N, C-alpha and C positions, 0 to 999 in steps of 0.2 A: 753602868756595868762595863767591864772590859774583859777581854780574853786573858785568862791566867791559867797557871798550872791547876789550881783548884777547880776552875771551870771545866777544864778538859778531864780531870780525874772524876769529878762528879758526873759529867756527861757519859763517860765510859761505864761507870758503875750503874748509872741510871739505865743505860742501854742494855747492860747485862741483865738487870732485873726485868725489864720489859721484854727481852728476847727469850725468856725461859719457856713461854708457851710455844713460840715458834721453834725453839730447840727441840722440845718434846714432840711436836708434830713432825719435824724433820727426822727425828729418830724413828717415829712410826712409819714415815714414808720409806726410809732406808730398810726397815724391817720388811715392809711390804714388797719391796722391789730390790732384792739382794744383788741383781746383776745390773744395776743402774749404771749408766755411763757417766763419765765426768761432766760432759756438757750438760746433761740433764740435772746433775747435782748443782752445777753453777746456776742453771735456770731456776731451780727450786729455791736455793739460798738467795738468789738475786730477787726473786719475787717477794719473799718474806722481808728482805732488807728494804725493798722499794716501799712496801706497805708500812713498815716501821718508820721509815723516813717521812713518808707523805702524811701519815695520820697526825703526828704532832704539829706539822705545818698547817694542816687543815684546821686543827683545833685552834692554833694561833690566829689564823685568819678569821675563824668564827668568833673568837673573843673580840677581835677588832672590828667586826662587822655585824654579825647576827647572833649575839650572845643569848638572847632570850629564846630563840628557836633551838639553839644547841642545848641549852639547859633542859628544855622539855624533852629532847631526844635522848639525853644522857641516861635516863632511867631505863631505856630499852636496850642498852648496850649488852648487859648480861644475857638477856633473852635472845638477842641476835646471835651471839657467840654460841650459846647453848644449842639452838636449833641447827646452826650450820655444822657444828662439830658432831652433834648426835647423828645428823643425816649422813655425813661423810663416814664417820666411824662405824655406824650401823651397817652401811653399805659394805664396808671392808670386812666386817665380821661375817655378814651373810655370805659374801663371796668366798671367804676363807673356809667357812663351814661346808659350803657347796663344792669346794674344790675348784673354784674359778680363778686360781692363781696363775694361770698360763698367760695372762696378759703381759705385754712388754711394758706398758706404762700403766702402773697401778693407779696413778692419779692423773687424770686428764687436765687440760688447761682450765676448764671450768671449775673442777674440783680444787685445783691449786689456787685459783682466785678466791674461792670460798674460804679455803684455809688461810690465805693471806689476810682476808678481811676479818675472819673470826679471831685470829691470834693477835691482830694489831688494833682492833677497834677500841680496846682499852687505852691505847696510846693516843687516841683522839683527845682524851681529857688532859693529856700532858700539855696541850696548848694552853690550858688555863694556868699551869704552873710556870710556863715560860712567857706569859703574856707581857710581863714588864720588860722583856728583852727587846732590843731593836731587831728588825727582821734578820739582819746579817748574823747576829748571835743565835737567834732561834734556828736559822737554817744550819748553822754550824753544829748546834746541839743535835738537830735532827739527823744530819749527815753522820755524826759520830754514833748515834743510836743505830742507824742503818748499817754502818760498818761493823759494829759489834755483833749485830744480828746476823750479818752475812757469815762472819767467822764462826759463831756458835752454831748456826744452822749447818754449815759444812761439816763441823765436828759431829753433829747429831746424825747427819746423813751417812758419814763414814762409819760411825759406831753402829748404827742401825743396819747398814748394809752388811757389815761383818757378822753381826748377830743373826741377821736374817738368813744368811747362808747356812748357818748352823741349825737354825730352827726349821728350815725347809717349809713344809706345808702349813705350819701353824703361825707363821710370821704375820699373815694378813689378819688373823683373829687377834693376835697380840697388838698389832699396830692399831686396829680398829678400836680395841678396848682402851688403849692409851688415849686416842682422840675423844672417845666418849667420856673418859675420866677428866680430861682437860676441860671439855665443855661444861661438865658438872661443876668442876672447881672454879672456873671463871664465873659461872652463874651464882654459886654460893657466896664467893667472896665479893662479887659485884652487887648482889642483892642485899647484903648485910650492911 
């Protein structure tokens, strides 16, 4: 295999498909925190991009080292995403209903890591699809996936932030509901 236009185009499209969950969660984060600063936006988008880059590489490594253990773990991926997103989304909904929207950082560092894992854990199985690539090509594809994720997450944060300003107190409830929906969607599509 060699690097070609088709490889780059497919990698970018693949990245866009994988980044949709992270985009939606970014939208929810923007809704939940309408006064978010640019540096925080970069941190959130960067976290999602980092996980979306690292997970396919971790999958590639698993294929080349501990395939049988990973195959046993793969069936739990939808459950992990469901639990993490239900927990974070449910917390946002409860805080929105109670009126706890006064926090500056709606999603703390721990919550952001949970979101990153939950939205990128399906990308771990991408390592199986790129297993025939040499490491340099696998790393290039993972980097492209991460770059696309970063751009889409920034767009989601900006859109959510603008809508969150208009929705005022109900943004946290809407953002939490989006996270719960994404968790259920990942679970349903992953379990089938």
